[in-house]
KEMIMAR-285397 format. One record per residue (C-alpha): residue number from 1; x, y, z. Coordinates in nm, 4 decimals, decimal comma. Each point is the difference from the previous one (the first is absolute). Example, Ala and Ser with C-alpha at 12.3 -4.5 7.8 and 13.67 -1.06 7.14 Angstrom:
// residues 2
SITE pos       c1       c2       c3
SITE   1   1,2300  -0,4500   0,7800
SITE   2   0,1370   0,3440  -0,0660
This chain:
// residues 193
SITE pos       c1       c2       c3
SITE   1  -2,4975  -0,8513   0,6702
SITE   2   0,3336   0,1118  -0,1576
SITE   3   0,0182   0,2766   0,2450
SITE   4  -0,0408  -0,2356   0,2740
SITE   5   0,2802  -0,2302  -0,1396
SITE   6   0,2121   0,2778  -0,0408
SITE   7  -0,0524   0,1273   0,3651
SITE   8   0,0811  -0,3453   0,1413
SITE   9   0,3128  -0,0242  -0,2101
SITE  10   0,1059   0,3564   0,1001
SITE  11  -0,0746  -0,0891   0,3651
SITE  12   0,2071  -0,3178  -0,0037
SITE  13   0,3050   0,1864  -0,1652
SITE  14  -0,0558   0,2791   0,2687
SITE  15   0,0263  -0,2568   0,2644
SITE  16   0,2959  -0,1718  -0,1708
SITE  17   0,1697   0,3460  -0,0111
SITE  18  -0,0703   0,0627   0,3703
SITE  19   0,1169  -0,3518   0,1012
SITE  20   0,3131   0,0719  -0,1934
SITE  21   0,0661   0,3266   0,1655
SITE  22  -0,0405  -0,1295   0,3580
SITE  23   0,1427  -0,3577  -0,0647
SITE  24   0,2894   0,0819  -0,2648
SITE  25   0,0423  -0,0002  -0,3434
SITE  26  -0,2487  -0,1771  -0,2424
SITE  27   0,1415  -0,1605  -0,3117
SITE  28  -0,3358  -0,0958  -0,1626
SITE  29  -0,3272  -0,0683   0,1485
SITE  30  -0,2944  -0,1489  -0,1952
SITE  31  -0,3533   0,0705   0,0903
SITE  32  -0,2685  -0,2863  -0,0015
SITE  33  -0,1161  -0,0896  -0,3562
SITE  34  -0,2738   0,2613  -0,1212
SITE  35  -0,2023  -0,1699  -0,2731
SITE  36   0,2507  -0,2465  -0,0980
SITE  37   0,2876   0,2149   0,0090
SITE  38   0,2882   0,0913   0,2306
SITE  39   0,0868   0,3754   0,0997
SITE  40   0,3627   0,0612   0,0567
SITE  41   0,1244   0,3024   0,2113
SITE  42   0,3142   0,1475  -0,1594
SITE  43   0,3466  -0,0440   0,1764
SITE  44   0,1171   0,2878   0,1705
SITE  45   0,1659   0,2392  -0,2465
SITE  46   0,3271   0,2035   0,0515
SITE  47  -0,0278   0,3014   0,2126
SITE  48  -0,0601   0,3293  -0,2175
SITE  49   0,2601   0,1725   0,2241
SITE  50   0,2675  -0,2503  -0,1160
SITE  51  -0,1210   0,0115  -0,3725
SITE  52  -0,0402   0,3837  -0,0150
SITE  53   0,2084   0,1570   0,2869
SITE  54  -0,0386   0,3459  -0,1388
SITE  55  -0,3618  -0,0401  -0,0270
SITE  56  -0,2020  -0,0248  -0,3173
SITE  57   0,1763   0,2047  -0,2944
SITE  58  -0,1850   0,2359  -0,2068
SITE  59   0,0117   0,0081  -0,4043
SITE  60  -0,0112  -0,4030  -0,0278
SITE  61  -0,0228  -0,1887  -0,3347
SITE  62  -0,1647  -0,3364  -0,0035
SITE  63  -0,0357  -0,2730  -0,2861
SITE  64  -0,2001  -0,3002  -0,0306
SITE  65   0,2313  -0,3160   0,0274
SITE  66  -0,0309  -0,3321  -0,2190
SITE  67   0,0825  -0,3302   0,1054
SITE  68   0,3638   0,0273  -0,0859
SITE  69   0,0544   0,3269   0,1902
SITE  70  -0,1815  -0,1703   0,3017
SITE  71   0,2310  -0,2918  -0,0336
SITE  72   0,3074   0,2434  -0,0275
SITE  73  -0,1502   0,1799   0,3268
SITE  74   0,0114  -0,3219   0,1882
SITE  75   0,3454  -0,0917  -0,1391
SITE  76   0,1169   0,3461   0,1354
SITE  77  -0,1483  -0,0810   0,3463
SITE  78   0,1288  -0,3386   0,0131
SITE  79   0,3628   0,1139  -0,0845
SITE  80  -0,0333   0,2964   0,2649
SITE  81  -0,0876  -0,2934   0,2652
SITE  82   0,2809  -0,2077  -0,1068
SITE  83   0,2442   0,3057   0,0428
SITE  84  -0,1284   0,0435   0,3417
SITE  85  -0,1354   0,3245  -0,0590
SITE  86  -0,3677   0,1378   0,1217
SITE  87  -0,3060   0,1447  -0,1707
SITE  88   0,1545   0,3287  -0,0511
SITE  89   0,2541  -0,1364  -0,2084
SITE  90  -0,2540  -0,1853  -0,2252
SITE  91  -0,1910   0,3543  -0,0291
SITE  92   0,3519   0,1642  -0,1186
SITE  93   0,0667  -0,2753  -0,2279
SITE  94  -0,3736  -0,0202  -0,1640
SITE  95  -0,0198   0,3577  -0,0244
SITE  96   0,3359   0,0023  -0,1817
SITE  97  -0,1067  -0,2693  -0,2332
SITE  98  -0,3384   0,1744  -0,0678
SITE  99   0,1875   0,2999  -0,0974
SITE 100   0,2785  -0,1912  -0,1971
SITE 101  -0,1936  -0,2519  -0,1973
SITE 102  -0,3971   0,0107   0,1126
SITE 103   0,1026  -0,3504   0,1958
SITE 104   0,0817  -0,1367  -0,3561
SITE 105   0,2931  -0,1920  -0,0575
SITE 106   0,1414   0,1589  -0,2974
SITE 107   0,2425  -0,1270  -0,2274
SITE 108   0,2078   0,2344  -0,2490
SITE 109  -0,2297   0,2595  -0,1518
SITE 110   0,2277   0,1226  -0,2863
SITE 111  -0,0076   0,3503  -0,0583
SITE 112  -0,2613   0,0598   0,2777
SITE 113   0,2432  -0,1428   0,2455
SITE 114   0,2053   0,2098   0,2563
SITE 115   0,3256  -0,1357  -0,1126
SITE 116   0,0155  -0,3804   0,0930
SITE 117  -0,2555   0,0285   0,2764
SITE 118  -0,2070  -0,3166   0,0552
SITE 119  -0,2180  -0,1916   0,2533
SITE 120  -0,2616   0,1253   0,2651
SITE 121   0,2729   0,2517   0,1235
SITE 122   0,1495   0,0977  -0,3274
SITE 123   0,3371  -0,1026   0,1263
SITE 124   0,3036   0,0360  -0,2490
SITE 125   0,2483  -0,2962  -0,0724
SITE 126   0,2571   0,2828  -0,0766
SITE 127  -0,0493   0,1367   0,3401
SITE 128   0,0737  -0,2964   0,1751
SITE 129  -0,3536  -0,1094   0,0905
SITE 130   0,0683  -0,3624  -0,1446
SITE 131  -0,0435  -0,1819  -0,3046
SITE 132  -0,3295   0,0555  -0,2290
SITE 133  -0,1142  -0,3405   0,1199
SITE 134   0,0538   0,0948   0,3582
SITE 135  -0,1550   0,3420  -0,0129
SITE 136  -0,3040  -0,1457  -0,1981
SITE 137  -0,0467  -0,2418   0,2906
SITE 138  -0,2480   0,1756   0,2650
SITE 139   0,1680  -0,1656   0,2986
SITE 140   0,3430   0,0836  -0,1038
SITE 141  -0,0696   0,3435  -0,1045
SITE 142  -0,2131   0,0957   0,3354
SITE 143   0,2835  -0,1574   0,1975
SITE 144   0,2502   0,2192  -0,1799
SITE 145  -0,2147   0,3021   0,0591
SITE 146  -0,0507  -0,0766   0,3622
SITE 147   0,3818  -0,0252   0,0376
SITE 148   0,0411   0,3167  -0,1161
SITE 149  -0,2687   0,1284   0,2135
SITE 150   0,1543  -0,1579   0,3095
SITE 151   0,3100   0,1966  -0,0729
SITE 152  -0,1903   0,3482   0,0317
SITE 153   0,0534   0,1219   0,3582
SITE 154  -0,3273   0,0633   0,1560
SITE 155  -0,2174  -0,0985  -0,3056
SITE 156  -0,2568  -0,1033   0,2548
SITE 157  -0,0941   0,3629   0,0940
SITE 158   0,0513   0,1614  -0,3331
SITE 159  -0,2751   0,0928  -0,2276
SITE 160  -0,0395  -0,2920  -0,2500
SITE 161   0,1078   0,2118  -0,2982
SITE 162   0,3374   0,0987   0,1571
SITE 163   0,0616  -0,3861   0,0936
SITE 164  -0,0865  -0,1079  -0,3539
SITE 165   0,1932   0,2629  -0,1614
SITE 166   0,3261  -0,0638   0,1997
SITE 167  -0,0184  -0,3719  -0,1218
SITE 168  -0,1278   0,0607  -0,3515
SITE 169   0,1736   0,3345  -0,1033
SITE 170  -0,2987   0,0818  -0,2394
SITE 171   0,0057   0,3188  -0,2053
SITE 172  -0,3506   0,0697   0,1487
SITE 173   0,0483  -0,0287   0,3697
SITE 174  -0,3136   0,1073   0,1321
SITE 175  -0,2383  -0,2362  -0,2231
SITE 176   0,0261  -0,2978   0,2389
SITE 177  -0,2082   0,1692   0,2741
SITE 178  -0,3153  -0,0004  -0,2383
SITE 179  -0,0302  -0,3566   0,0547
SITE 180   0,0432  -0,0431   0,3896
SITE 181  -0,3826  -0,0188   0,0838
SITE 182  -0,0648  -0,2839  -0,2535
SITE 183   0,3295  -0,2001   0,0994
SITE 184  -0,1170   0,0312   0,3748
SITE 185  -0,3519  -0,1328  -0,0990
SITE 186   0,1730  -0,2808  -0,1908
SITE 187   0,2363  -0,1150   0,2841
SITE 188  -0,3056   0,0292   0,2496
SITE 189  -0,2020  -0,2314  -0,2402
SITE 190   0,2772  -0,2580  -0,1011
SITE 191   0,2520   0,0070   0,3108
SITE 192  -0,1784  -0,2882   0,1599
SITE 193  -0,1175  -0,1772  -0,2894
């Protein structure tokens, strides 16, 4: 019985997809209730070619995210949209934050801290990124990062690690690249939420 229901739901989803391809984009389609619950077809996700313009990178790292990290991911995406930038900018920002703070809004870490770096992007008040209160605000810190990214000529076509490094000026410039796939997956998952 479950396989019949599953095939029916998949058939409805296939028809909804085909209808969307021929009739235009589908934002959300719901199938008829199956044993008392509705089945939703996911919204269209951002194009992989936009998220990963250089293809899927090798040597990737990945971490499991808690609620705070997911909330920070969503805050970065919202700020990217507010800045009028696209999904690729969100991928660069999220990969940068994954490297700098693992998407945690870090306060001063004492002896473990890199100078006075704080927040999602480990920005430094002494380097002109803003006050401690500003750079520990996810929206502000993301907008500050994106403002720097906009000033990088041709960032859209650069490898992620080069674009991120040009803004961040890290002692470890190649480390951003390892988070590109997870960042792209997060943008694909949360861009339309």
